[in-house]
N, C-alpha and C positions, 0 to 999 in steps of 0.2 A: 548867242546862241545855242552852237555846237559844244561850247564849253560849260554852259549853265547843265545841256543834255547829257552830258557825262558824268557831271557832279552827281546827278538826280541817281544814273545807273549806278555810279558806285555806291551812291546811299542803300538804293536795292538790294544790290549783292551783298553788301555787309548786312543788311537785315535776314537777307535770306539764309547766307552761312551763319549766321548768331542762333536762327532759328534753329538750322539743323544740328549745330553744337549744342543747343540745350534741350533737342528730341528726346533724348534718351531720362533727361531727367522728368520731363512732359511724363513720358510716357513708365516712368517708374511708379506702381501704384501708392494710393496714400496708405492703404491696410491690405492685408491678405485674406482673403475668403474662408472661410471653414465652418465647420460644424460640430457638434456634441454626439462622440459615439460611445455607446454603451457595451459592454461586453460580459453578458448575464451569465450567471450561473444556471445549469438545469441540473435538478435533484429528482432522482430515480430512482427506482428499488431493481436488483437484480432479476426477481423473477414476478410472473403475470399474478396478479389477484385482486380481491375488492378494496378498494380504500375504506378501510374502516374508521380512518380519523382524521383529521385536516384542523390541523391547529393556527392555520394564519389565514388572511384573506389578502387580497390586491391592495396594494398600498401599506401594509403594515410597516412597522421598522422592526427587527427581529435582530437579536443579541448573537453574540457565539455560543454555540452549544445548545441553542432553543430549539426544541422539537417541532419539526413542522409535518408532518403528516408519517400516517402508518398502515401498512398494507396487511392484510390478513396473516397472521403470523403462526395459522394454526400447523401446516403442513412441516416448514421449517422446525416449529417446536418439536413436532414426532420427531424430526431425523435428529435433533440434538438430544432428547434422550435417549433414543438408539443407541447414539456414539456414547452417553454416560453409562450407559448398562454394560458396551462393549468396552470401556475402559476398567471398570469393576470387575469385570471376567477375565480381562487380561492381566492386570494386577494379580486377582487370587491365583492366577496359574503360576506367575514368576513367583511370587509368597510359596506357594506349594512346589514348587521346582526347589527352591533352597531349604524349604523345611527337611526335606526325605520321606520315610515311608511313614506311616501314622502308628501310635503307639502297638495298638492290636497288632498290626504285623509284624513290629520290632519285637512283640513278645515270642512271635513265633520262632524269631532267629535265635531268639535265649534260651527257648527250648530245646532247639537242634544243639546248640552250644553247650548246655547241661547234658542232654544225652551222650554226645559226643566225650564230654569229659569224664561220664559213668563209666562207659565201655573201655576208656585210657585206663580208668582207676582199675577197674574188672581184669584188664589185660596186665598191669603194672602187678596185681597180685597175684595172678596163676603165673609169671615168670620168675617172682620172687620164691613161690612155692615147687617150682620145677628145677630151679638153680641149683640148689642143697641137694635134692635128689638126685640129679643128673651127676654130681660131684661124687655120692655114694656109689654108683654104677646100679641105681634102682631104674632108672629111665636111660633110654637111650638117651645120646646125643642130638639127635634128630629133633628130641623133643625141645630139647631147649632152643632149638633154631627155630621151631615154629613157635613157640612162645613168643621169644625176641619178635620174631615178623608181626605176630599180630599185635603186639605192644607198639611196634613203631607206626603201622597203621593206624592204629587206635590216636595216635598223638598228632600222625597228619591230618586224618577226619577232623580233632579239636581245634588245628590250626585253619584248618578249611571255615571250620563253622564260625570260627570268631573273625574272620575278614568277611565272609557275607554279612556279617553282622555289622561290622563298621562301616561297609559300603552301602548297608541299607540307612544308616542313620544319617550319611554325608548328601543326602538330595541327589538331584540329576547330574549328570558331567555339565562341565562348564560352559560347552559349547550350546545345552541344551537350555542353560541359565541364561545365556546371553539373547538366544533366540525368544526366550520369552520376555524378556526386554525391552527388544525389539520390538514385540509385537503393541506392549503396553505403550510405547512410544509414537506407534505409528497410528492405535486407537485413539492417544491426547491429542494427536496433528488432527485426527477428522474431526475429534469435538471441538478442537479451537476453530477450526473452518466451519463448523454446523455454528456456533454462537455468534460468528463474524457475519455470515449470511442473514443470521437469524436478526442480530442489529443493525445490518442492512435496510432491515424491512421498516424500520422507525428513523430516517434520515434528520438529522441536527443541521443547522444554519453554522456551515465552515466559519465565516465571521459575520460582523456586523451588516448589514445591508439592508435592500428596500425589497419587498417582495412584490414583482414585477408583474408576475401573473400567475394564477392558479387554475390547472388545466383540469383537473378531476376534482369533484365532490364525494363527498363521502357516499358509499353505495356503489359507486361507479367501479369498471372494470379497467384496470390499468396493464397493459402488456409491460413484460419485462424489459429494463431500459427505457421505458418510457416517461419522460418528464413531467413531472407531477406538479410540480413548483419551479418557478426561475425566480433568483434573486439576483439584484444590482447592486454589489458592492461599490461604495465611494470610491474606493483604488482602483476600480476597471473603468472608471469614467475618463475619458481622454477626449481632449481637441483633437479633431484632424482639418489642418489645413494645407496650402500647396504653395511652395515657394518658385518663385521663375529660377532657374539654371543657374543665369549669370550671379545670383543670389546666395546660392548653395553655401557658399564655405562660412558664411556668416553663422548657420542653424548647424549647434553641433549640441549631443546629448549633454546635459546636465545646464547648458542656459536656460534664460528665463525668459519669456516673451511676456507681453503686457495685451491684453486683447478687451473688447467690449461687447456687449449682447443686450438685446432689446430686455430694458426690464430689469438689468440687472446693477448691481452696486458699482461703483467708478474704481477705478487701481487694481482690477481682476489683473492675477498674474497664472502663468501657467509655466511647469519644468520639462523642457523636452526630454522625453524620453528612447525617440526613436526617429532615426532620419533613413526614406528607405535607400538604398542601395541603386534603384533603375531608376529611369524617369518614367513620365508618361504622360497624357494629354489630358488638359484640366479637363474632369468628370462633365457631363453637360449639366448637371444638379447646380453645380457653384457656378453661380452669374456673377463670374470675374468681372473686374474693369477693365481686362486688357485682352489683348488678342485671343481667341479660342484655340489656335492652333500651337499657340508656344508650350513647350514641353517644361512641366513642373515637378516637382520631387514632393512627394508625402512625408509629414514631419507628423508625428504623435508628440503629445505632450500633456502631463497633468495639471489638472488646474487646481487654484487652489481653495475652490468655493465649490459648494455642491451645486451640480447642473443637472438638467435634464436632457436626454438622449435627443436628438432631432435640434437642438436650438443653434439657428445660425450665428455665428460668431466671425467680427473682425478683427484680425490679429494684426498689430502695430509689428512694421519690417524692422529687421534687427541690423545696423550698419554693418556693414563688411569690416573685417579686421578689428574688430572689438571683443 
């Protein structure tokens, strides 16, 4: 009897030990729970204004570069026109700085040169008449000195008048020309900024996407930087699921996981793009098949098919070391 009880006890102990050894395998979840997450793009205008046109509706498919909406452009159009006028004025000033004075003004300098040359010729003629008379003793030597001085002064006046004429034809100084060019560049930058702000009033789709929501309709007032349309590109839809910490080594960016969801086609896959560096507790919205107090790591993967945000998914676990 005792021998039979001993055998039964040994069998029970073996069964208990075997069950404990197999417990981790039973605790390993058959699938990992997760959901589909979308990261929308919010399109807005940089200034406040009335929405004058809406080109899309919720649920539409848009292509890259397709117009979405337009905010009243009148205020920024006036600013751009003002900037264009400033560019034209600065460019005219820069050209004028290089051209020098006007022909009428240059004619004044030409007249001054002609008058100085006439006085010089008259002084030279006087000098020629005085020189022989002084040599004959008719005039005193002081008369010759006066004639020479007058002629030299007339020649200096001619040289000065010619220099003024040349300076008037050269235009403004080099520093003034550079300053005029700087004003042109500044006004052109202001024009570019005004044009960019004006184009921001009519945003286009940066990529192919679905229109997730239209927040304002035609005639409504939208505040500055307040979203008018939200887009959901396919490349910004991801799976988010949670991996137990003891299985984390199998999940690396670039690896592929298989998943399934209700109503979806079979054989869906997703490529892992992110693994959280820190653990967290299982979120309460995820009805995990395991204990809620286990630490898990968030993993994000890009699916191979179009899905809708909010869908729950089941991800097949990866085998460690593969």
